[in-house]
C-alpha positions as CSV (number, residue, x, y, z in Angstrom):
1,M,-21.0,-20.6,-12.5
2,K,-17.8,-18.2,-12.2
3,L,-14.6,-19.5,-13.5
4,N,-11.3,-19.7,-11.5
5,I,-8.7,-20.2,-14.7
6,K,-5.2,-21.1,-14.2
7,T,-2.0,-19.2,-14.8
8,P,-0.7,-20.9,-17.4
9,F,-3.7,-20.1,-19.6
10,L,-4.1,-16.3,-18.6
11,F,-0.8,-16.5,-20.8
12,C,-3.3,-16.2,-23.9
13,L,-5.2,-13.1,-22.5
14,S,-3.0,-11.1,-20.4
15,A,0.4,-10.8,-22.2
16,A,-1.2,-11.1,-25.6
17,F,-3.6,-8.3,-25.0
18,C,-1.3,-6.2,-23.0
19,I,1.5,-6.6,-26.0
20,W,-1.4,-5.8,-28.6
21,Q,-2.9,-2.9,-27.2
22,M,0.3,-0.9,-25.9
23,G,1.8,-1.8,-29.8
24,I,-1.5,-0.2,-30.8
25,I,-1.2,3.1,-28.9
26,Y,2.6,3.7,-29.7
27,F,1.7,3.0,-33.4
28,S,-1.4,5.3,-33.5
29,G,0.0,8.7,-33.8
30,T,-0.5,11.4,-31.6
31,S,-4.2,10.6,-30.4
32,L,-3.0,8.7,-27.2
33,S,0.8,9.5,-26.8
34,L,2.8,12.5,-27.2
35,F,5.0,11.2,-30.3
36,G,3.5,9.3,-33.3
37,R,5.4,6.4,-34.7
38,I,2.6,5.3,-37.1
39,P,3.9,5.2,-40.9
40,I,0.7,4.7,-42.5
41,E,-1.2,8.2,-43.6
42,I,-4.1,8.6,-40.8
43,N,-6.0,11.4,-40.0
44,Q,-5.4,11.8,-36.3
45,D,-8.9,13.8,-36.0
46,I,-10.7,10.3,-37.4
47,N,-8.0,8.3,-35.1
48,T,-9.3,9.9,-32.1
49,L,-13.1,9.4,-33.1
50,V,-12.3,6.0,-33.9
51,I,-11.1,5.3,-30.6
52,A,-13.9,7.1,-28.9
53,S,-16.1,5.1,-30.7
54,G,-14.7,2.0,-29.8
55,Y,-14.8,2.7,-26.0
56,I,-18.7,3.9,-26.6
57,I,-20.1,0.9,-28.3
58,S,-18.3,-1.3,-26.2
59,I,-19.9,-0.2,-23.0
60,I,-23.4,0.2,-24.9
61,V,-23.2,-4.0,-26.2
62,M,-21.7,-5.0,-22.7
63,I,-24.8,-3.6,-21.2
64,I,-27.4,-4.8,-23.9
65,F,-25.8,-7.8,-24.2
66,P,-23.8,-8.9,-21.4
67,R,-24.4,-12.7,-21.5
68,K,-23.2,-12.7,-25.3
69,M,-20.2,-10.8,-24.6
70,V,-17.6,-13.8,-25.4
71,L,-19.8,-14.5,-28.9
72,I,-19.0,-10.7,-29.6
73,E,-15.5,-10.7,-28.6
74,R,-14.3,-13.4,-30.6
75,F,-16.3,-12.3,-33.8
76,V,-14.1,-8.8,-32.7
77,I,-10.8,-10.3,-32.4
78,F,-11.6,-12.3,-35.9
79,L,-12.0,-8.9,-37.4
80,A,-9.0,-7.8,-36.1
81,L,-6.7,-10.6,-37.1
82,F,-8.2,-10.0,-40.9
83,C,-7.5,-6.2,-40.8
84,T,-4.2,-7.0,-39.7
85,I,-3.4,-8.9,-42.6
86,G,-5.2,-6.5,-44.8
87,V,-2.7,-3.7,-43.5
88,L,0.6,-6.0,-44.6
89,I,-0.8,-6.3,-48.1
90,P,-0.2,-3.6,-50.6
91,F,-3.6,-2.0,-51.2
92,S,-3.6,1.8,-51.5
93,S,-2.9,4.0,-48.8
94,V,-6.9,5.0,-48.5
95,I,-7.8,1.3,-48.3
96,T,-4.1,0.6,-46.0
97,A,-5.5,3.2,-43.7
98,T,-8.9,2.0,-43.7
99,F,-8.2,-1.4,-42.1
100,Y,-5.5,0.1,-39.4
101,Y,-8.5,2.3,-38.0
102,I,-10.6,-1.1,-37.7
103,V,-7.6,-2.9,-35.9
104,I,-7.8,0.3,-33.4
105,F,-11.2,0.4,-33.2
106,C,-11.1,-3.7,-32.2
107,C,-8.5,-3.3,-30.0
108,V,-10.2,-0.1,-28.0
109,F,-13.5,-2.1,-28.3
110,S,-11.6,-5.0,-26.6
111,I,-10.9,-3.1,-23.6
112,G,-14.5,-3.2,-22.7
113,G,-15.1,-6.5,-24.2
114,I,-13.0,-8.4,-22.0
115,A,-13.1,-6.5,-19.0
116,S,-16.9,-7.4,-19.4
117,I,-16.1,-11.0,-19.8
118,A,-13.7,-11.0,-16.7
119,T,-16.0,-9.1,-14.5
120,T,-19.1,-11.7,-15.0
121,L,-17.2,-15.0,-15.6
122,F,-13.9,-14.8,-13.8
123,T,-13.3,-15.1,-10.2
124,V,-11.5,-12.7,-8.2
125,D,-8.6,-14.8,-7.6
126,T,-8.2,-15.4,-11.3
127,T,-8.5,-11.4,-12.4
128,W,-5.6,-11.0,-9.5
129,R,-3.4,-13.8,-11.6
130,D,-4.5,-12.2,-14.7
131,A,-3.4,-9.0,-13.7
132,I,0.3,-10.4,-12.1
133,V,0.7,-12.4,-15.5
134,G,0.0,-9.5,-17.4
135,N,2.4,-7.3,-16.1
136,V,5.2,-10.1,-15.6
137,V,4.5,-11.5,-19.3
138,G,3.4,-8.5,-21.0
139,G,5.7,-6.2,-19.8
140,I,9.0,-7.9,-20.8
141,G,6.9,-8.0,-24.4
142,I,6.1,-4.2,-24.1
143,A,9.6,-3.2,-23.4
144,I,11.3,-5.2,-26.3
145,L,8.6,-4.0,-28.6
146,Q,9.3,-0.4,-27.4
147,N,13.2,-0.2,-26.8
148,D,14.9,2.4,-27.8
149,F,18.3,0.0,-28.4
150,I,17.0,-2.0,-31.1
151,R,14.1,-0.2,-33.1
152,F,11.6,-2.7,-34.4
153,D,9.4,-1.0,-37.5
154,F,5.8,-1.1,-38.1
155,I,5.8,-4.6,-40.0
156,I,7.2,-6.5,-37.1
157,F,4.9,-5.3,-35.1
158,M,2.0,-5.8,-37.4
159,F,3.5,-9.8,-37.8
160,C,3.6,-9.1,-33.6
161,S,-0.2,-8.5,-33.9
162,I,-1.2,-11.4,-35.5
163,V,0.5,-14.0,-33.4
164,M,-1.0,-12.1,-30.1
165,I,-4.6,-12.2,-32.0
166,F,-4.2,-15.6,-32.1
167,A,-3.6,-16.0,-28.7
168,L,-6.7,-14.3,-27.9
169,L,-8.5,-15.8,-30.2
170,F,-7.7,-19.5,-28.8
171,F,-8.6,-18.3,-25.2
172,L,-11.8,-16.7,-26.5
173,L,-12.8,-20.3,-28.0
174,K,-11.7,-22.1,-24.7
175,L,-14.7,-20.1,-23.0
176,P,-18.1,-21.0,-22.7
177,A,-20.3,-19.1,-25.6
178,K,-22.8,-18.4,-23.0
179,I,-22.4,-16.3,-19.9
180,E,-25.0,-18.0,-17.6
181,I,-25.1,-15.0,-14.9
182,T,-27.9,-13.6,-12.8
183,F,-27.4,-10.2,-12.7
184,A,-29.1,-7.8,-9.6
185,K,-32.4,-5.9,-10.5
186,K,-34.3,-3.3,-8.5
187,S,-37.1,-6.4,-7.9
188,S,-34.2,-8.9,-6.7
189,N,-33.0,-8.7,-2.7
190,Y,-29.6,-7.7,-3.5
191,K,-28.2,-5.3,-1.4
192,R,-26.2,-2.7,-2.9
193,P,-23.8,-1.2,-0.6
194,I,-22.7,2.1,-1.5
195,I,-19.1,2.6,-0.2
196,P,-17.9,-0.7,-1.3
197,L,-18.6,-0.1,-4.6
198,I,-17.5,3.2,-4.8
199,G,-14.5,2.2,-3.3
200,N,-13.9,-0.2,-6.2
201,F,-14.5,2.4,-8.8
202,I,-12.1,4.8,-7.3
203,F,-9.4,1.7,-7.0
204,I,-10.2,2.2,-11.1
205,I,-9.8,6.0,-11.5
206,F,-6.9,6.5,-9.4
207,P,-4.5,4.1,-10.5
208,T,-5.8,4.8,-14.4
209,T,-5.7,8.3,-13.5
210,L,-1.5,7.8,-12.8
211,L,-0.6,5.6,-15.2
212,L,-1.9,7.7,-18.7
213,M,0.1,10.5,-16.9
214,A,3.3,8.7,-16.4
215,T,3.1,6.8,-19.8
216,S,3.4,10.5,-21.1
217,I,6.2,11.3,-19.1
218,A,8.0,7.5,-19.9
219,E,7.9,8.8,-23.8
220,T,10.2,11.9,-23.0
221,I,12.9,10.0,-21.5
222,K,15.3,8.0,-22.9
223,H,14.4,4.2,-22.6
224,G,11.8,5.5,-20.4
225,V,9.4,3.0,-22.0
226,S,11.1,0.1,-21.5
227,I,12.6,0.5,-17.9
228,M,8.8,1.2,-17.0
229,Y,7.4,-1.8,-18.0
230,L,10.6,-4.1,-17.1
231,S,9.8,-2.4,-13.8
232,A,6.6,-3.4,-13.8
233,S,7.9,-6.9,-14.2
234,V,9.4,-7.0,-11.5
235,M,6.7,-5.0,-9.2
236,A,4.3,-6.9,-10.2
237,I,6.1,-10.5,-8.4
238,F,6.9,-8.0,-5.2
239,L,2.8,-7.4,-5.1
240,N,2.1,-11.0,-5.3
241,I,4.5,-11.8,-3.0
242,I,3.0,-9.2,-0.7
243,K,-0.5,-10.4,-1.2
244,V,-0.1,-13.9,-1.0
245,K,3.3,-14.7,0.2
246,L,2.9,-12.4,3.4
247,R,-1.0,-12.5,3.4
248,T,-1.3,-9.3,3.3
249,N,-4.8,-7.4,2.8
250,S,-5.5,-7.2,-1.1
251,I,-6.1,-3.1,-0.6
252,K,-2.8,-2.8,1.9
253,A,-0.9,-4.2,-1.0
254,F,-2.3,-1.7,-3.1
255,A,-1.9,1.0,-1.6
256,I,1.7,0.4,-1.0
257,F,2.2,0.8,-4.2
258,F,-0.1,4.0,-5.2
259,M,1.6,6.0,-2.3
260,L,5.2,5.2,-3.9
261,T,4.1,5.8,-7.5
262,P,3.8,10.1,-7.1
263,L,7.3,9.7,-6.3
264,G,8.2,9.1,-10.2
265,F,6.9,12.9,-10.8
266,V,8.9,14.1,-8.2
267,F,12.1,12.6,-9.8
268,T,11.1,13.9,-13.5
269,I,10.7,17.2,-12.0
270,L,14.1,17.1,-10.2
271,S,15.7,15.8,-13.7
272,T,14.4,18.8,-15.5
273,L,16.3,21.0,-12.6
274,K,19.4,19.0,-13.0
275,N,20.2,19.5,-16.3
276,Q,18.0,16.6,-17.5
277,S,19.9,14.1,-15.1
278,S,19.0,10.9,-16.7
279,S,19.6,9.3,-13.8
280,L,16.7,10.6,-11.9
281,G,14.7,10.4,-15.4
282,I,15.2,6.4,-15.0
283,L,14.5,6.4,-11.4
284,A,11.5,8.2,-12.4
285,C,10.5,5.4,-14.7
286,I,11.1,2.7,-12.3
287,F,8.6,4.3,-9.9
288,F,6.3,4.6,-13.0
289,G,6.4,0.7,-13.2
290,F,4.0,0.9,-9.9
291,S,1.4,3.0,-12.0
292,I,1.2,-0.1,-14.3
293,V,0.8,-2.9,-12.0
294,I,-1.7,-1.1,-9.7
295,A,-4.1,0.4,-13.2
296,S,-3.6,-3.8,-14.3
297,M,-5.7,-4.2,-11.3
298,W,-8.9,-3.3,-13.0
299,F,-10.6,-6.1,-13.8
300,F,-9.7,-7.3,-10.2
301,F,-11.5,-4.6,-8.5
302,S,-14.6,-4.8,-11.6
303,T,-15.0,-7.8,-10.3
304,S,-14.5,-7.5,-6.8
305,A,-17.5,-5.0,-7.1
306,F,-19.7,-7.8,-9.2
307,E,-19.2,-9.9,-6.1
308,I,-20.9,-7.1,-3.8
309,Y,-23.6,-6.2,-6.5
310,P,-23.6,-8.6,-9.5
311,S,-25.0,-5.7,-11.8
312,R,-24.7,-5.9,-16.0
313,F,-23.4,-2.4,-15.4
314,I,-20.1,-2.4,-13.5
315,A,-18.5,-3.3,-16.3
316,A,-19.8,-0.9,-18.5
317,I,-19.0,1.9,-15.6
318,G,-15.5,0.6,-15.4
319,T,-14.8,1.0,-18.9
320,G,-16.9,4.5,-19.0
321,I,-14.0,5.9,-16.6
322,G,-11.5,4.7,-18.9
323,L,-13.0,6.8,-21.6
324,V,-13.6,10.0,-19.2
325,L,-10.2,9.7,-18.2
326,A,-8.7,9.2,-21.6
327,L,-10.6,11.9,-22.6
328,V,-10.0,14.5,-19.6
329,H,-5.8,13.8,-20.1
330,S,-6.1,14.0,-23.8
331,V,-7.5,17.5,-23.1
332,I,-4.2,18.3,-20.7
333,L,-1.9,16.8,-23.2
334,E,-2.8,18.8,-26.1
335,S,-2.9,22.0,-23.2
336,F,0.5,21.5,-22.4
337,R,2.2,19.4,-25.4
338,E,4.2,22.6,-26.1
339,N,5.5,23.7,-22.8
340,L,6.6,20.1,-20.7
341,S,7.6,21.4,-18.1
342,I,4.5,23.0,-16.8
343,L,2.7,19.9,-17.6
344,Y,4.9,17.9,-15.5
345,Y,4.3,19.9,-12.6
346,V,0.3,19.5,-13.2
347,Y,0.9,15.7,-13.4
348,L,2.7,15.9,-9.6
349,V,-0.1,18.2,-8.5
350,I,-2.8,15.6,-9.5
351,S,-1.1,12.8,-8.2
352,I,-0.5,14.3,-4.8
353,F,-4.1,15.1,-4.4
354,L,-4.7,11.6,-5.1
355,M,-2.6,10.4,-3.0
356,I,-4.3,12.5,0.1
357,L,-7.6,11.9,-1.1
358,F,-6.6,7.9,-0.7
359,Y,-5.1,8.1,2.5
360,I,-8.6,9.7,3.5
361,L,-11.1,7.5,2.2
362,E,-8.8,4.1,2.9
363,P,-10.2,3.3,6.4
364,Y,-13.4,3.3,4.6
365,F,-12.0,1.1,1.8
366,I,-10.0,-1.8,3.7
367,Y,-12.7,-2.4,6.0
368,S,-15.2,-2.9,3.1
369,W,-13.1,-4.7,1.2
370,K,-12.3,-7.2,4.3
371,K,-16.1,-7.3,4.7
372,T,-17.3,-8.2,1.1
373,I,-14.6,-10.1,-0.8
374,E,-11.8,-11.8,1.7
375,D,-14.5,-12.7,4.8
376,K,-16.8,-13.9,1.7
377,K,-14.3,-16.3,0.5
378,L,-13.1,-17.4,3.7
379,S,-16.8,-18.3,4.7
380,Q,-17.2,-19.9,1.5
381,S,-14.0,-22.2,2.2
382,K,-14.0,-25.5,4.3
383,K,-13.2,-24.2,7.9
384,Q,-12.4,-26.7,10.8
385,S,-14.6,-27.2,13.7
386,S,-12.2,-25.3,16.0
387,I,-12.1,-22.0,14.1
388,Y,-14.6,-19.5,15.1
389,T,-17.6,-18.7,12.9
390,E,-17.4,-15.4,10.9
391,E,-20.5,-14.1,13.1
392,K,-18.1,-15.2,16.3
393,K,-15.7,-13.3,15.0
394,E,-17.7,-9.8,14.7
395,N,-19.1,-9.8,18.1
396,A,-15.7,-10.7,19.5
397,K,-14.3,-7.7,17.9
398,I,-17.5,-5.8,19.2
399,E,-16.8,-6.4,22.7
400,L,-13.3,-5.6,22.2
401,L,-14.1,-2.1,21.1
402,G,-16.7,-1.9,23.8
403,M,-19.9,-1.5,21.3
404,E,-21.3,-3.8,24.0
405,K,-22.4,-1.2,25.5
406,L,-24.6,0.2,22.8
407,S,-28.4,-0.3,22.5
408,V,-29.4,-3.0,20.3
409,Q,-30.5,-0.3,17.7
410,E,-27.1,1.7,18.0
411,Q,-25.4,-1.8,17.5
412,N,-27.4,-2.2,14.4
413,L,-26.9,1.6,12.9
414,A,-23.3,0.6,13.3
415,K,-23.3,-2.6,11.6
416,L,-25.1,-0.7,8.5
417,I,-22.7,2.3,8.5
418,L,-19.7,-0.4,8.6
419,Q,-22.0,-1.9,5.6
420,G,-21.7,1.1,3.5
421,Y,-25.3,2.1,3.9
422,S,-26.2,6.1,3.7
423,E,-28.2,7.7,6.1
424,S,-31.4,7.6,4.3
425,E,-31.0,4.1,3.5
426,I,-30.0,3.6,7.3
427,A,-33.7,4.8,8.4
428,K,-35.4,3.1,5.7
429,E,-33.4,-0.1,6.7
430,M,-34.5,0.2,10.6
431,N,-37.9,1.6,9.6
432,I,-37.0,5.1,11.8
433,T,-37.4,8.4,10.8
434,L,-33.9,10.5,9.4
435,N,-34.2,12.6,12.9
436,T,-34.0,9.3,14.9
437,Q,-31.5,7.7,13.0
438,K,-29.3,10.5,13.7
439,S,-30.5,10.6,17.2
440,Y,-28.9,7.0,17.4
441,R,-25.9,8.0,15.1
442,K,-25.0,10.9,17.8
443,N,-25.1,8.6,21.1
444,L,-23.5,6.1,19.0
445,Y,-20.5,8.1,18.5
446,T,-20.4,9.4,22.1
447,K,-20.2,6.0,23.7
448,L,-17.3,5.0,21.3
449,N,-15.5,8.3,21.7
450,I,-15.5,9.2,17.7
451,H,-16.8,11.9,15.7
452,S,-17.0,10.8,12.1
453,R,-17.9,7.4,10.1
454,R,-14.2,7.9,9.6
455,E,-13.2,7.1,12.8
456,L,-15.8,4.3,13.5
457,F,-14.1,2.6,10.2
458,N,-10.3,3.1,11.7
459,L,-11.5,1.3,14.7
460,L,-12.7,-1.8,13.0
461,K,-9.4,-1.3,10.4
462,N,-7.0,-1.3,13.5
């Protein structure tokens, strides 16, 4: 059974992990950021290897032992606590560095470990609240920790880490030790709609890419990191208002923030052209706050993908995406570290490309999201007898579009297309040849006066 965890309890997970993780990033040398602040003598090559190992091992573990991730994560967090205390004790430089490598490993491992727990154990509503709490509280905490006005030294960060790790342990000890969940198998009757699944993973890829780029730029701007995270705290509240108070589709609310993020890269370039205008740099960091909010929806979209198709690989794929993006971004960072002006233009081109691609794919995802997640939640809730059933709603929508003019086979084809099936999967589902399926598709498009899948999804979206 999935847990619908209340907001106050999520403070111990969201805020604590955000503050701890971002502190590790900024005190881990240049492996994850432009400017390292770590006062300990660590080898950056070893540090990078530790970070990659944390990702890879967490992916392997969550695939093999998905039901035991709470127990495993408890052990990892306890190990992180032990080694964090070890860093504060005056040992030799080698031992201190070793302790810190382990802390970094535990932090990176926990990105995947907590993602696995959230994906398999939390409801979609819980992961939404988790992201909002993480941004509002965690954003303020990170802004204070990384501020340029009063620079906190490494020792203060380590004491802060101990508090955050205790909060994570408290949260994990409140969860059931074993996750009772049934995973989809090839032999099971679970259907695997491709478009909604791909859509959820794209909602992880796109914002994570923007966040990696935005964070690198914010480091180069005075007070940039603090402004970016304070902005994220405010933006998260607005996102929740847009989604909950105004009852907007989740993906529409997400899309608004996604489309605004590239403006940060525009203002960054303008600031370099205007003789390093500080006001434009600050404005850029405010817009970068949007990227933090949407990237923190990672658990939300991985949980949504799990709702669609409960595979043990969902959380692993999401974590793998994070690893690949981090490696690609590291290569880009190293290539242009000495020429930041070119780096800013590269970031702008990538952000615009993602924005255009998102705009092209949006009709597919908005319809798929509504059908697979939000309508599912609605159908599971108690309804008044006067409300149409979901089937009646769908039939009414079909009639409104003129789809009642279609043959039974063409209507079935339209429904399968809207469920995200590929051409070969549709042929198999309808027990017809691929050529027959293509013929039905041609007739379908002609009768609806459309020319592509995207236009069909657009009809239903509008």
